[in-house]
LOZAMAR-359435 format. One record per atom (N, C-alpha, C, O): x, y, z. Coordinates in steps of 0.02 Angstrom, whole numbers, plus 32768, in hexadecimal, padded with zeros to 4 digits. Each point is the difference from the previous one (the first is absolute). Layout:
LOZAMAR-359435
XYZ
...
END
This chain:
LOZAMAR-359435
802A7FC58000
7FD6803B8000
802C803E8000
803180038025
7FBE802C7FB3
8026803E7FFD
7FF38029803F
7FC780068016
806E80168005
7FFA802B803A
7FFD7FDD8043
7FFD80218033
80047F9D7FCE
7FFF7FDD8040
80477FE88011
80277FEF7FD4
7FE78011806C
80427FEA8017
7FFA7FBF8025
7FCD7FF38021
80667FE57FDA
80017FC08024
803680038036
803780187FF4
7FB87FD08047
802F7FFF8036
800C7FB88014
7FD17FDA800C
806E80127FF7
80127FBD8015
802180058044
803180258008
7FB67FB68028
801D7FFF8042
80307FC68005
7FEE7FC77FF1
804F80478023
80327FCC8006
7FF47FD7803F
7FF3801C8035
80107FA37FC5
7FFA7FD38039
80477FF5801A
802E7FF47FD9
7FDB800F806A
80437FF5801B
801B7FBC7FEB
7FDB7FCE8000
8064802F7FF0
801F7FC17FEE
801A7FDE803E
800980218033
80047F9E7FCA
801B7FDD803A
8044801B8015
80167FF58039
800C80307F9B
8041801C8011
7FF8803E802C
80328019801B
7F9280007FED
7FF3803A802A
7FDF7FE78041
7FC380058007
80657FE18027
7FE37FE3803C
7FD480318026
80148038800E
7FB07FB28002
7FD380298027
7FDF80387FDB
7FDC8028801F
80317FDE7FA1
7FE480387FDA
7FB47FFD7FFD
7FE080327FF3
80037F94801A
7FB87FF97FFB
7FDD80128042
7FC27FFF8002
806280118033
7FE18017803D
7FEC80487FF1
8029802E8003
7F977FDB7FEE
7FE9803E7FE3
7FF9803A8030
8002803A7FEC
7FF47FB88054
7FF38036802E
800E7FEA8047
80127FC7800D
7FE48068801F
80047FF18047
7FBB800A801E
7FD680247FE4
801F7FBC8054
7FC180088024
80108003804A
80287FD98019
7FB880548009
800880058048
7FDC7FC68022
7FC97FED7FEB
80557FF88048
7FE17FC98025
7FB980138016
7FD27FD77FFE
802680678017
7FBE80178017
7FCC80037FC8
7FC48002800E
80517FFF7FB3
7FD280017FC7
7FEA7FBA7FEB
7FD07FF97FD9
80527FD48040
7FEE7FBC7FEE
7FC17FE98025
7FEF801D8034
7FF07FB07FB2
7FC57FE68024
80147FE98046
803A7FEE800C
7F9680138021
800D7FEC8046
801E7FBA8004
802B7FF3802A
7FC07FE07FAA
801B7FBC8000
804B7FFF7FEF
80257FD9801D
7FF080537FB7
804780057FEE
8028801D803B
80387FEB800D
7FAB80458015
8022801C803A
80097FCC8037
80347FFD8021
7F997FD87FE8
80067FCA8031
80367FCE7FEB
80277FE9802A
7FDB80077F96
80337FD17FE7
8045801C800B
802E7FDC8014
7FDC80647FDF
804180208009
80157FFD804A
803A7FF4800F
7F978016801F
80107FFB8048
80147FB98012
802E7FF58027
7FAF7FD97FBC
80117FBA800D
80467FF07FE7
80257FDB8020
7FED80407FA5
80437FF47FE4
803580198032
802F7FDB800F
7FC98060800A
8031801E802F
80007FDC8043
803280028024
7F967FDF7FEE
7FFC7FDB803F
80177FB77FF9
80097FDD8032
8000800D7F90
80157FBB7FF4
7FC67FCE8002
800B7FC58009
7FB880537FEF
7FC57FD57FFE
7FD980048041
800C802D8029
7FC77FA67FE0
7FEE7FC67FD7
7FD780157FC3
7FDA80308002
80307FAC7FC8
7FE0800F7FC1
7FC47FD37FF3
80027FC58013
7FCA80557FCF
7FC37FD87FF5
80047FCD7FC8
7FD77FD27FFD
805880357FD6
80057FD37FC7
80427FDA8002
8034801C8010
7FC87FA47FDF
803B7FD58002
803980197FD4
803B7FF98013
7FB680247FB4
803480167FD2
801F80448012
803180157FE2
7FB2800D8050
801C80408014
80487FF88019
800E7FD38027
801E80577FC1
80477FFD8011
80297FD57FD1
803C7FF98009
7FA37FEA7FC5
80267FD77FD0
8027802D7FD0
7FF0803B7FF6
80447FA87FED
802C80267FD2
7FD980157FC2
7FDD7FD77FE2
802A8068800D
7FE2801B7FC3
803880037FCC
80338020800A
7FC37FBE7FBE
80357FF87FCE
800A803B7FD1
803180017FDC
7FA280308023
8005803A7FD4
80077FEB7FB7
802580207FDA
7FB87FAB8012
80057FE87FBB
7FE780337FCE
801480007FC6
7FBF802D8051
7FE780347FD4
803480367FF3
7FFA80277FD1
80397FDA8058
803780317FFC
7FE880488005
801A802D7FDE
7FB47FDD804B
7FE68043800A
80208023803B
8001803E8004
801A7F9C802A
8023801C803A
804A80027FF1
80197FDC7FD4
800C804E8050
804980017FF6
801E7FBA8009
7FED7FDB802D
804280157FA8
80207FBD8003
80267FF88041
8025802C8015
7FD27F9A8008
80237FED803D
800C7FB57FFD
7FE27FDD7FD7
8049800B8055
800D7FB88004
7FC17FDB8016
7FD7801B8024
80237FA77FC6
7FC67FD78013
7FFD7FFC804D
80337FF68021
7F9280117FF9
7FF67FFE8049
7FFC8044801F
7FEE8007803B
8023802D7F9F
7FFD8045801A
7FB88016800D
7FF2801F8033
7FE17FD07F9F
7FBA80168005
7FD57FC9801F
80097FC57FF2
7FC780508037
7FCE7FD3801D
7FBC801E7FF3
7FF8803D7FFF
7FD67F987FF9
7FBD80197FF1
7FCF7FF08038
80067FCE8023
7FC9805E7FE4
7FCD7FFA8034
7FBC80127FE2
7FFA802F7FD9
7FD47FAB803A
7FBC800B7FE7
7FDF803A8025
80058005803E
7FDA80257F9C
7FD68034801D
7FB87FE97FF7
7FE87FF87FC7
7FF77FFC806F
7FBB7FE57FFF
7FD3802D7FD6
8003803E8004
7FD37FA37FD4
7FCF80247FD7
7FBA7FEF801B
7FEB7FC67FFD
7FF2806C801E
7FBD7FF2801B
7FD27FE07FCC
7FFF80157FC6
7FDB7FBA8050
7FD07FDF7FD5
801C7FCA7FD2
7FDB7FE37FD9
80668010802C
80207FCE7FD6
80157FC5802C
801F800A8035
7FD17FBA7FB6
80117FC58029
80467FE57FF4
801A7FDA8028
8005803A7FA0
80457FEB7FF1
802F80398011
7FEB8032801D
80547FC77FD2
803280338012
7FF780427FDB
801980338016
7FC47FCD7FB2
7FF6803E7FDC
803E80177FDC
80307FDA7FFA
7FD080637FED
8036801A7FD6
802E80318025
803480137FE5
7FBB80018057
802680338022
80397FE28028
7FF77FCE8024
804580507FD5
803B7FE88023
802C803B8015
7FFD80367FE3
802B7FBE804F
8039802B8010
803E7FD47FF7
80037FC88019
802D80527FC3
80407FDE7FF5
8036802C8020
8006803B7FF0
80207FA7803E
803580258022
80437FE17FF2
80067FC37FF6
802D8067800B
80447FE77FF4
8030801A8035
7FF980378019
80377F9F7FF6
803380138030
801E7FC38021
7FE77FC97FF8
804D8042802D
80227FC98022
7FDB7FEB8040
80017FC68013
7FDF806A800E
7FDA7FF1803D
7FB680047FEF
7FE780347FEB
7FF67F95801D
7FB97FFC7FEC
7FD680338025
7FD2801D7FE2
803B7FEF805D
7FD7802F8026
801680497FF9
7FE0802D801B
80587FDE7FC2
801880447FF3
801080067FB6
803B80087FED
7F927FF47FE8
800D80017FB8
801E80437FE9
7FF28035801C
80377FC57FB1
801E803B7FE1
7FCE80247FD4
8002803E7FFA
7FD27F9C7FE7
7FCC801D7FD4
7FC67FD07FFC
80087FC38000
7FBB805A7FFE
7FC47FD97FF7
7FD7801D7FC6
8002803D7FF4
7FDB7F977FE9
7FD980147FC6
7FBA7FE28005
7FF77FC98019
7FD8805D7FD0
7FBA7FEB8001
7FE87FF37FB9
800E80277FD2
7FCE7FA18026
7FE07FF27FC0
7FB87FEC800F
7FF37FD9802E
7FDF80417FAB
7FBA7FEC8007
7FE77FDC7FC2
7FC57FF27FF8
806B7FFE7FDB
7FEF7FDE7FC1
802B7FC27FF4
80127FF17FC7
80007FED8070
80267FC27FFE
804080067FD6
800A7FDB7FD0
802080538042
8043800A7FE5
800380207FBA
803680017FE2
7F9480198005
800280227FBF
801F80468008
801C801B7FD0
7FDE8002806C
801E8042800E
800F8004804A
7FE27FDD8029
804C804E7FE9
8013800A8045
8006804A800F
801180287FD4
7FE17FEA806A
800E80438019
802A7FF98040
7FF07FD7802B
8045804F7FD9
802B7FFC803B
7FDD8021803A
7FE480377FFA
801C7FA88040
7FDF801A803C
8032802D8025
80387FEC800D
7FB180508002
8028802E8028
7FD980108040
7FC37FFD8002
806380128032
7FE180108041
7FE780467FFD
7FE480198030
END
């Protein structure tokens, strides 16, 4: 069409570690369930789901690259859902209860936002 412009948005490549973490979100802006999960992470549990605290492999390569075992994932309860749902917090660091960085996803790892205090 004459006079129309096309815009192409570049998708981050795997060589740009963490480039897909699109934004930050304040802990206070997250749903109450996510805030509770974050408190449980820092307290070391107990966690409501068996898989909470398991290693997150970052296969999507959306988070900054780290050695395997650096990231752990935790379920954020979704009201009205009987299964684990799509919401998670993924934290990374050497000490599980003192993570260096945590990320929130509400779309089962399709996107992440870094959690800030």
